[in-house]
C-alpha positions as CSV (number, residue, x, y, z in Angstrom):
1,X,-15.2,8.5,6.6
2,X,-13.5,5.5,5.0
3,X,-12.8,2.2,6.7
4,X,-10.0,0.1,5.5
5,X,-9.2,-3.6,6.1
6,X,-5.8,-4.8,4.8
7,X,-4.7,-8.4,4.6
8,X,-2.5,-10.8,2.9
9,X,0.8,-10.6,4.9
10,X,2.8,-13.6,6.0
11,X,6.1,-15.2,6.5
12,X,8.0,-16.0,3.3
13,X,11.5,-16.6,2.1
14,X,13.6,-14.2,0.1
15,X,12.6,-14.3,-3.6
16,X,9.0,-15.3,-2.9
17,X,5.9,-13.4,-3.6
18,X,3.0,-12.1,-1.6
19,X,-0.2,-10.2,-2.6
20,X,-1.7,-7.7,-0.1
21,X,-5.3,-6.6,-0.3
22,X,-7.1,-3.6,1.0
23,X,-10.8,-3.4,1.1
24,X,-12.4,0.0,1.5
25,X,-15.9,0.8,2.8
26,X,-17.8,4.0,3.5
27,X,-17.4,7.2,1.5
28,X,-15.0,6.5,-1.3
29,X,-16.5,8.8,-3.9
30,X,-14.1,11.7,-3.0
31,X,-10.9,9.7,-2.9
32,X,-8.0,10.9,-4.9
33,X,-5.7,7.9,-4.3
34,X,-5.0,4.9,-2.2
35,X,-1.5,4.0,-1.1
36,X,0.6,1.5,0.7
37,X,3.1,2.4,3.3
38,X,5.3,0.2,5.5
39,X,7.0,0.5,8.8
40,X,9.9,-1.6,10.0
41,X,10.9,-1.9,13.6
42,X,12.7,1.1,14.8
43,X,12.1,3.0,11.5
44,X,9.7,5.6,10.4
45,X,6.8,4.8,8.2
46,X,7.7,5.0,4.5
47,X,5.9,5.2,1.2
48,X,5.7,2.1,-0.9
49,X,3.2,2.7,-3.7
50,X,0.0,4.6,-4.6
51,X,-2.7,4.5,-7.3
52,X,-5.1,7.2,-8.2
53,X,-8.7,6.1,-7.7
54,X,-10.2,7.4,-11.0
55,X,-7.4,7.5,-13.5
56,X,-5.3,4.6,-12.2
57,X,-1.9,6.4,-12.3
58,X,0.7,4.6,-10.3
59,X,3.6,5.8,-8.2
60,X,6.3,3.7,-6.5
61,X,9.2,4.1,-4.1
62,X,12.5,3.6,-5.9
63,X,13.2,0.7,-3.5
64,X,10.3,-1.4,-4.9
65,X,10.1,-0.3,-8.6
66,X,10.2,-3.3,-10.8
67,X,9.3,-5.7,-8.0
68,X,6.0,-4.4,-6.6
69,X,2.8,-3.7,-8.6
70,X,-0.2,-1.8,-7.2
71,X,-3.6,-2.3,-8.8
72,X,-7.2,-1.6,-8.0
73,X,-10.7,-2.8,-8.5
74,X,-13.1,0.0,-8.2
75,X,-16.1,-2.3,-8.3
76,X,-14.8,-4.0,-5.2
77,X,-13.5,-0.8,-3.6
78,X,-10.2,-2.7,-3.3
79,X,-6.5,-2.1,-3.9
80,X,-3.8,-4.7,-4.2
81,X,-0.1,-4.8,-3.8
82,X,1.6,-7.6,-5.7
83,X,5.1,-8.1,-4.2
84,X,7.6,-10.2,-6.1
85,X,11.2,-11.0,-5.5
86,X,10.9,-10.1,-1.8
87,X,13.9,-9.3,0.2
88,X,14.6,-9.3,3.9
89,X,14.7,-5.5,3.8
90,X,11.0,-5.6,2.8
91,X,10.1,-6.9,6.2
92,X,7.7,-4.5,7.8
93,X,4.1,-3.9,8.8
94,X,2.3,-2.8,5.6
95,X,-0.6,-0.3,5.8
96,X,-3.0,0.8,3.2
97,X,-4.3,4.4,3.3
98,X,-6.5,6.9,1.5
99,X,-5.9,10.5,0.5
100,X,-8.2,13.2,-0.8
101,X,-5.3,15.6,-1.4
102,X,-5.3,16.0,-5.2
103,X,-1.6,16.9,-5.7
104,X,0.4,14.1,-7.4
105,X,3.7,15.5,-6.3
106,X,2.7,15.0,-2.6
107,X,1.2,11.5,-3.0
108,X,4.1,9.9,-1.2
109,X,3.7,12.0,2.0
110,X,2.0,10.0,4.7
111,X,0.7,13.2,6.4
112,X,-1.7,13.6,3.4
113,X,-3.5,10.3,4.1
114,X,-6.4,10.5,6.5
115,X,-7.6,6.9,6.7
116,X,-5.5,3.9,7.5
117,X,-5.9,0.2,7.7
118,X,-4.8,-1.8,10.7
119,X,-1.7,-3.1,9.1
120,X,-0.6,-6.5,8.0
121,X,2.8,-8.0,8.9
122,X,5.2,-9.1,6.1
123,X,8.3,-11.0,7.2
124,X,10.9,-12.1,4.6
125,X,13.5,-14.5,5.8
126,X,16.9,-14.9,4.2
């Protein structure tokens, strides 16, 4: 079992930046990847970005490519999401999650993630 604590959200203006952090504890040795998802009010949870735990391959939703960067620090069992040029449409609760499903083509599917953080609110004002 893996426990996740995500943090770093806040209220910012359009064009600003935020950095989210996710600290993992517990059994991380069998992880394939860690990802970030978000859920806006009235909408379904959607994939944002993911990074493989060993190789560091990264994956992004089209809506955030070029603006968001996912990174990791294996020594700290942590994953980060640097969010630049934020837009009001980025407003959501952001969750980090882990997956052991070793299929890269399915890395964006939330059903493959078994452990989730509690979520951190990101609000972008216009």
